[in-house]
C-alpha positions as CSV (number, residue, x, y, z in Angstrom):
1,M,-7.2,-22.1,63.0
2,F,-7.9,-23.3,59.5
3,W,-5.2,-24.0,57.0
4,W,-5.7,-24.3,53.3
5,K,-3.5,-24.3,50.3
6,E,-3.7,-21.1,48.4
7,E,-4.8,-21.6,44.9
8,K,-2.5,-20.2,42.2
9,P,-4.1,-18.5,39.3
10,P,-4.1,-20.5,36.1
11,P,-1.1,-20.0,33.9
12,P,-1.6,-17.6,30.9
13,P,-2.4,-19.3,27.6
14,P,0.6,-20.1,25.6
15,P,1.4,-17.6,22.8
16,P,0.3,-18.6,19.4
17,S,2.9,-20.3,17.2
18,A,4.9,-18.1,14.8
19,L,3.2,-19.8,11.8
20,R,-0.3,-19.2,13.2
21,S,0.6,-15.5,13.9
22,R,1.9,-15.1,10.3
23,L,-1.3,-16.7,8.9
24,I,-3.5,-14.4,11.0
25,E,-1.5,-11.4,9.8
26,F,-1.8,-12.6,6.2
27,V,-5.6,-12.9,6.4
28,A,-6.0,-9.6,8.3
29,G,-3.8,-7.8,5.7
30,S,-5.8,-9.3,2.9
31,L,-9.1,-8.1,4.2
32,G,-7.7,-4.7,5.0
33,G,-6.2,-4.4,1.5
34,A,-9.6,-5.3,-0.1
35,A,-11.4,-2.7,2.0
36,Q,-8.8,-0.1,1.2
37,V,-9.4,-0.4,-2.6
38,Y,-13.1,0.4,-2.7
39,V,-12.6,3.4,-0.4
40,S,-9.7,4.9,-2.5
41,Q,-10.0,3.7,-6.1
42,P,-11.6,6.8,-7.8
43,L,-8.9,9.2,-6.4
44,D,-6.2,6.6,-7.1
45,T,-7.3,6.7,-10.8
46,V,-7.1,10.5,-10.8
47,K,-3.6,10.3,-9.3
48,V,-2.3,7.8,-11.9
49,K,-3.7,9.9,-14.8
50,Q,-2.2,13.2,-13.4
51,Q,1.1,11.5,-12.9
52,T,1.3,9.9,-16.3
53,F,-0.4,12.5,-18.6
54,P,-0.1,15.9,-16.7
55,F,-0.6,17.9,-19.8
56,L,-4.1,16.6,-20.4
57,Y,-5.7,17.9,-17.2
58,K,-5.7,21.3,-15.4
59,N,-6.1,19.9,-11.9
60,M,-7.5,17.1,-9.8
61,V,-11.2,18.2,-10.2
62,D,-10.8,18.6,-14.0
63,C,-9.4,15.1,-14.2
64,F,-12.1,13.6,-12.0
65,I,-15.0,15.3,-14.0
66,T,-13.5,14.5,-17.4
67,T,-13.0,10.9,-16.5
68,Y,-16.5,10.6,-15.2
69,K,-18.0,12.2,-18.3
70,K,-16.0,10.3,-20.8
71,D,-15.7,6.9,-19.1
72,G,-18.3,6.7,-16.4
73,I,-17.9,5.2,-12.9
74,F,-17.0,1.6,-13.5
75,N,-15.0,2.0,-16.7
76,G,-13.5,5.3,-15.6
77,L,-13.2,6.1,-11.9
78,Y,-13.2,2.4,-10.9
79,A,-11.1,1.2,-13.9
80,G,-8.6,-1.3,-12.8
81,S,-10.4,-2.1,-9.5
82,V,-10.1,-5.8,-10.1
83,P,-6.3,-5.8,-10.4
84,A,-6.3,-3.1,-7.7
85,V,-8.0,-5.5,-5.3
86,I,-5.6,-8.3,-6.3
87,A,-2.6,-5.9,-6.0
88,N,-3.7,-4.6,-2.6
89,V,-4.6,-8.1,-1.2
90,A,-1.3,-9.4,-2.5
91,E,0.7,-6.5,-1.2
92,N,-0.9,-6.1,2.2
93,S,-1.2,-9.9,3.0
94,V,2.5,-10.3,2.3
95,L,3.4,-6.9,3.8
96,F,1.7,-7.5,7.1
97,A,2.8,-11.2,7.4
98,A,6.4,-10.1,6.6
99,Y,6.0,-7.1,9.0
100,G,5.3,-9.5,11.9
101,G,8.3,-11.7,10.9
102,C,10.5,-8.7,10.5
103,Q,9.5,-7.3,13.9
104,S,10.6,-10.6,15.4
105,F,13.9,-10.4,13.4
106,V,14.5,-6.8,14.6
107,T,13.6,-7.8,18.2
108,Y,16.3,-10.5,18.0
109,L,18.9,-8.1,16.4
110,V,18.4,-5.5,19.2
111,G,18.4,-8.0,22.0
112,K,14.9,-7.5,23.2
113,E,12.5,-10.1,24.4
114,D,9.2,-9.1,22.9
115,T,8.1,-7.2,19.7
116,K,6.0,-4.9,21.9
117,Q,9.2,-3.5,23.4
118,L,10.3,-2.2,20.0
119,S,10.8,1.5,19.6
120,T,9.2,3.6,16.9
121,T,12.5,3.5,14.8
122,E,12.8,-0.2,15.3
123,N,9.3,-0.8,14.0
124,A,10.0,1.5,11.1
125,F,13.0,-0.6,10.1
126,A,10.7,-3.7,10.4
127,G,8.4,-2.1,7.9
128,F,11.4,-1.2,5.6
129,F,12.5,-4.8,5.5
130,A,8.9,-6.1,5.1
131,A,8.4,-3.9,2.0
132,F,11.2,-5.8,0.2
133,F,9.0,-8.9,0.1
134,S,5.7,-7.3,-0.7
135,T,7.2,-5.4,-3.7
136,F,7.5,-8.6,-5.6
137,A,3.8,-9.4,-5.1
138,L,2.8,-5.8,-5.8
139,C,4.7,-4.8,-9.0
140,P,3.0,-7.1,-11.6
141,T,-0.6,-6.5,-10.4
142,E,-0.1,-2.7,-10.0
143,L,1.3,-2.5,-13.5
144,V,-1.9,-3.9,-14.9
145,K,-4.0,-1.6,-12.6
146,C,-2.1,1.5,-13.7
147,K,-2.4,0.6,-17.4
148,L,-6.1,0.1,-17.1
149,Q,-6.6,3.3,-15.2
150,A,-4.9,5.4,-18.0
151,I,-5.7,3.2,-21.0
152,R,-7.9,5.9,-22.8
153,E,-5.1,8.5,-22.4
154,S,-2.5,6.0,-23.5
155,A,-4.5,5.2,-26.7
156,E,-4.9,8.9,-27.4
157,C,-1.3,9.9,-26.8
158,C,0.9,6.8,-27.3
159,P,1.3,5.2,-30.8
160,G,0.8,1.5,-30.9
161,V,-1.5,1.3,-27.8
162,P,-4.7,-0.7,-28.6
163,K,-8.1,0.9,-28.4
164,T,-9.9,0.9,-25.1
165,E,-13.0,-1.0,-26.1
166,H,-13.6,-4.2,-24.2
167,M,-10.2,-4.1,-22.5
168,T,-10.4,-6.3,-19.4
169,P,-7.8,-7.1,-16.8
170,W,-7.4,-10.6,-18.3
171,K,-7.0,-9.3,-21.9
172,L,-4.5,-6.8,-20.9
173,T,-2.5,-9.4,-18.9
174,R,-2.4,-11.6,-22.0
175,L,-1.3,-8.7,-24.1
176,I,1.5,-7.7,-21.8
177,Y,2.7,-11.3,-21.7
178,K,2.5,-11.7,-25.5
179,T,4.4,-8.4,-26.1
180,D,7.0,-8.5,-23.3
181,G,6.9,-11.9,-21.8
182,L,7.2,-12.5,-18.0
183,P,9.7,-9.7,-17.5
184,G,7.1,-7.2,-18.8
185,F,5.2,-7.6,-15.6
186,F,8.2,-6.4,-13.6
187,R,8.7,-3.2,-15.5
188,G,9.3,-0.5,-12.9
189,L,10.5,-3.0,-10.3
190,T,13.5,-0.8,-9.3
191,S,11.4,2.3,-8.9
192,T,8.8,0.2,-6.9
193,F,11.6,-0.8,-4.5
194,A,12.6,2.8,-4.3
195,R,9.1,3.8,-3.4
196,E,8.0,0.9,-1.2
197,M,11.0,0.4,1.2
198,P,11.6,4.0,2.4
199,G,7.9,4.6,2.2
200,Y,7.0,1.8,4.6
201,F,9.8,2.9,6.9
202,F,7.8,6.2,7.4
203,F,4.5,4.4,7.2
204,F,5.0,1.9,10.0
205,G,7.2,4.3,12.0
206,S,4.6,7.1,12.0
207,Y,1.7,4.6,12.6
208,E,3.4,3.1,15.7
209,F,4.5,6.5,16.9
210,T,0.9,7.9,16.6
211,R,-0.5,4.8,18.4
212,E,2.0,5.5,21.3
213,L,0.9,9.1,21.5
214,L,-2.8,8.1,21.6
215,T,-2.2,5.4,24.3
216,K,-3.2,6.3,27.8
217,P,-0.8,5.4,30.7
218,D,-2.7,2.3,31.7
219,Q,-3.5,1.1,28.2
220,S,-2.0,-1.1,25.5
221,K,-1.5,0.1,22.0
222,D,-3.8,-2.7,20.9
223,D,-6.7,-1.3,23.0
224,I,-6.8,2.4,21.9
225,G,-10.1,1.9,20.0
226,A,-11.2,2.1,16.4
227,I,-11.2,5.9,16.1
228,N,-7.6,6.3,17.4
229,T,-6.5,3.3,15.2
230,M,-8.0,5.0,12.2
231,I,-6.2,8.3,13.1
232,A,-2.9,6.5,13.4
233,G,-3.5,4.7,10.1
234,A,-4.3,8.0,8.4
235,V,-1.1,9.6,9.7
236,G,0.9,6.7,8.4
237,G,-0.7,6.9,5.0
238,V,0.0,10.7,4.7
239,M,3.6,10.2,5.7
240,L,4.0,7.3,3.2
241,W,2.8,9.3,0.2
242,T,4.5,12.6,1.0
243,S,7.8,10.9,1.5
244,I,7.9,8.8,-1.7
245,F,5.7,10.6,-4.2
246,P,8.5,11.4,-6.8
247,A,9.4,7.8,-7.0
248,D,5.8,6.9,-7.5
249,V,5.5,9.4,-10.4
250,I,8.5,7.9,-12.1
251,K,7.2,4.3,-11.5
252,S,3.8,5.2,-13.0
253,R,5.3,6.7,-16.2
254,I,7.6,3.7,-16.6
255,Q,4.7,1.2,-16.3
256,V,2.0,3.0,-18.2
257,Q,4.1,4.4,-21.1
258,N,6.4,1.2,-21.4
259,I,9.5,3.3,-20.9
260,N,12.7,1.2,-21.0
261,R,14.9,3.5,-19.0
262,G,16.4,3.7,-15.5
263,M,14.4,5.7,-12.9
264,I,17.3,8.1,-12.2
265,S,17.6,8.9,-15.9
266,L,13.9,9.4,-16.3
267,G,13.6,11.5,-13.1
268,L,16.4,13.8,-14.3
269,E,14.6,14.3,-17.6
270,I,11.3,15.1,-15.9
271,L,13.2,17.7,-13.8
272,R,14.9,19.2,-16.8
273,K,11.9,19.4,-19.1
274,E,8.9,19.8,-16.7
275,G,10.4,21.1,-13.5
276,I,10.4,19.8,-9.9
277,L,6.6,20.2,-9.5
278,A,6.0,17.5,-12.2
279,L,7.3,15.0,-9.6
280,Y,4.4,15.9,-7.4
281,N,1.6,15.8,-10.0
282,G,-1.3,13.9,-8.4
283,L,-0.1,14.4,-4.8
284,L,-3.3,16.1,-3.6
285,P,-5.6,13.2,-4.7
286,S,-3.1,10.8,-3.2
287,V,-3.2,12.5,0.2
288,L,-7.0,12.9,0.1
289,R,-7.5,9.3,-0.8
290,T,-4.9,7.9,1.7
291,I,-6.6,9.4,4.8
292,P,-9.8,7.3,4.6
293,A,-8.0,4.4,2.8
294,T,-5.3,3.7,5.3
295,A,-7.6,4.5,8.2
296,T,-9.9,1.7,6.8
297,L,-6.9,-0.6,6.2
298,F,-5.5,-0.5,9.7
299,V,-8.9,-0.7,11.5
300,V,-9.8,-3.8,9.5
301,Y,-6.3,-5.2,10.0
302,E,-6.1,-4.6,13.7
303,Y,-9.6,-5.8,14.6
304,T,-9.4,-8.9,12.3
305,K,-6.1,-9.8,13.9
306,K,-7.5,-9.4,17.4
307,T,-10.6,-11.4,16.6
308,L,-8.7,-14.3,15.0
309,H,-6.2,-14.4,17.9
310,A,-9.1,-14.6,20.3
311,Q,-10.7,-17.4,18.3
312,F,-7.6,-19.5,18.1
313,Q,-6.2,-19.1,21.6
């Protein structure tokens, strides 16, 4: 009889450090945010114009065609794409890095051992907390983006707004700083909080819930494939925008028209003068753009994260 010592399988590799995980999520969120902009920018421009100057356009198609005829592709439909990339990279890099950290925090609060054990609601609260941090990165850059997108309409309708010729992101940034100082870049911060935090509760909650629905019994959520990841991302994006759109309308008007009023006061005035549907101006292009945009965002984020984790194990 032969005796031998049974060989034990090698221990699993140690999990990456928390810092490395946050850096990986930061990079993955940055790449996802950049990809998202170029997929969604034309319809985002239409959305901002309809929100801010609803009386100028009959509908989404009229706004799209008019913008294309008067301003072209790069100065019209893709106006504000540079600050939009900066805004999305800033927001999503901070958002996803903070989301990972907030998942760990929620895991600790509920007494679980691993973030993978979090329920849909617990992941939704992690997204809610993460949006608090990303809002500070988003507000200044999105303000510049929105102003550039609607600058022709602003020059036509708002006294004192400079002409649109040769207005670049850098020129507009200097103009805002010269006129309003540093606080001018945080105009609309309260309404941005009111949009982002509940919005990302529904965003991450519905994303994680959809991933669970699409996961087979013997499969991890991380292995559901690119198509299912895109579907989950699209569902998350639609839930985000349908849940927070009135706050986004108010935010856009405050930022583009330089309104120095509280969001509740402005919201009540819009309801009184224009009716409840005014708070949903631009919803259709938002929903249409968010389906491919958030699908792209999440598939780039998840696969970048997976690739980087594999490289640095």
